[in-house]
Structures are given as C-alpha cells and as structure tokens.
N, C-alpha and C positions, 0 to 999 in steps of 0.2 A: 542592581548592581551599577547601572549606569550613574544613579543619583548618589552622590557621596553622603554618608550619614551627615545629617544637620543641614542638608541642603534646602530642606523644605519642599522637595518635590514630592508629591504623594503619589505612593503606588495604588492605583485603583483595582488592579488584579493581577495575580500570578498564579499561573496553572501548570502544573507539571504534566507532559504529553508523553505516553509510552506507546502511542499508536503508529509510530514509524520505526525504521531500522535503527535510528538512532533516538535515545530518549532525549527530550528538550524542554525547556521551560518558556511559555510566553509571559511576559511582564508587561503591563501596560501603566505608563507613568502619565501624569497629567502636568506638562511642562508649563507651569503657570510662573511668571515673575512679575512682581509689582502689579499684581491683579490682571495680568494680560497673558493670553497664551503666546509662549515665545520659544518654541521648540530648538530652534538653531541656536538662539543665544545660551541655552541651557546645555543642550546636548552636544553643540558643535556640528562640524561640517562633516562629510563622508568619511575622510580619513580619521576624524576623531572617533566616529562610530566603529570604524574597522579596529582601531586600537582598543576601544572598550570591549569588542566582542573576543579579540586575541587575549586579552586580560582575563576575561570571563572563562574562555577555556583553560587559561593557565591556572587560574584559582580554583574554580569550581570544577572544571573538567577532571583535573588530575586527582582531585579528592574523591571523585565519584567514577573514575575510570571512563569518561566521556571523551570522544574525539570530535574535532571539529572538521565536518565535512564541507569542503569548498562547493559552493553552488556552481551548477553547470552553467555554461554560457549558451548562448543561440547556437554557436557552431558545434558545441559538444552534444547538444541535443540533436542537432540535424544529423551529425555523424552516427550517434546511437540509432536513430530512427532508420537510416540508410543500412547499417549493419542488420537491425532487426529484420528489416525487409528482405535482406539478402539470405538471412538465416532461414526464414520462413520459406523462401523460394528453394534453398538447398534442401531443406527437410521435405518439402513437396516432392521434388525430384528424386531424392534418395530417403525413403522414410525408414529405410533400415538403420540410419544413424541413430534413431530413438533408442535402439538396443543398447547403445553404449551407456553403462550405468552412470558415469560422472556427468554426462549430459542431462540425463533424466532427472538426476538429482539438482543439478543447478537450475534448469527449468522449473522444477517443482518449488524450489525456493523463491524464484522470481514470481512466479504465479501466485505462491502464498502471500507475498507482499501486496499483491494487487487483486485480490479475490472479489473484492466488491465492484471493481472496474470490469473484470472479466464476467462475473455475473450479469451485470447489466447490459453488457454487449451481447453474450451468449444465452440470455434468459430463455428465449423462445426455442432454440435447438435443445438446450439441456431440458426443458419441460418436454419436448417431444420424445427425446431419448429415454428420459424416466418413465413415460407412458409405455413406450416400446419394450422396455426391458424390466417391466415392473415384476418384482419376484412375487410368486403366489405362495401362499402359506399352505401347509398341508391340509389344513381344514378347507381352505378355498379350492384346492385341487380336487378333495375327495366329495364336496357338496356341489361341485359346479353341475349346471344343467348340462345335459346331454342332448344330441340330436335324436330324433324319433328313431326307433328301430326299423330296419327294412322288413317288409312283410315276408321275406324269404328266409329271415332268421329263424332257425330252430334250435331250441334249448335241448341240450344233449340229457 
C-alpha cells in the first residue's frame, strides 16, 4: 500500500493476522533505490508514514470494516496499569463484586485475549488446582483400592 504501483519497491512479505482484537496485515517492503537501501527517501518521514496509515485505514479499512486503533502512549499504559492494580486490590477487599454479571463478562473477555500470558504466569497454580480437583470417572471410583478392613468388621 505504501509503495505506489510501478514504484519498483518489492514487497518481500504480506501476511494477514487475525490473532488480536483488530485484524491487521504486516507488509514488508524492501526500500531499494538505485541499488541502495534508502527507506527514508522512498517512504518519507514520520508524518508521511502517518498519512499513509490513515490512507490505508480509509481505503482498506472501510472496505473490510476495520478500525484504526491508536497506539497507547507510555502515560496511557501507566494509567491502565495503575487502574488494574487498584481493581485487583478492590476485588481482593470486596470479592462479592465478582458476582456482578457485567463485570464477570468483561473480565472474561479481557482474560480471553491474554490466555497465553495468563497461563504462563499461573501455570504452576493451575496445575496444582487441576490435580486437587481432578474429576474421577465412575470406573475409577468403583475400582479404587480400599483400605484394609478392620478386624472387628462383621458381615451381616
């Protein structure tokens, strides 16, 4: 998209990604001019790149119903992290708040987007919990070894 048709800038790779909340495409161009690697001469400065992205959203995004999510700044991320920590402390102090359906649904959506990260952080705890609460099959229950009977047990 950034390279105009006939510009001679080869596209080395273009891959559509559906792994995040917003589908997106990664396109890798090889900005070669006169046999030399010259990205800024071909692509322009930061403002030119922003204009190209806006144009891409207008041209491609509208056609496929995509939106342009503005990247978060350092301040946004810091504010989000502070809020997340406050929320954790609030839930720890008031666990009954988790009975609110809308909050549970929202947290489920957030967790669903980050399952790999959550699994890696909580892997040991999840394994321990799975072992503790492992459901036994009917056959497992019926064929389980029993402790030896006491000597004073009398069959009727």
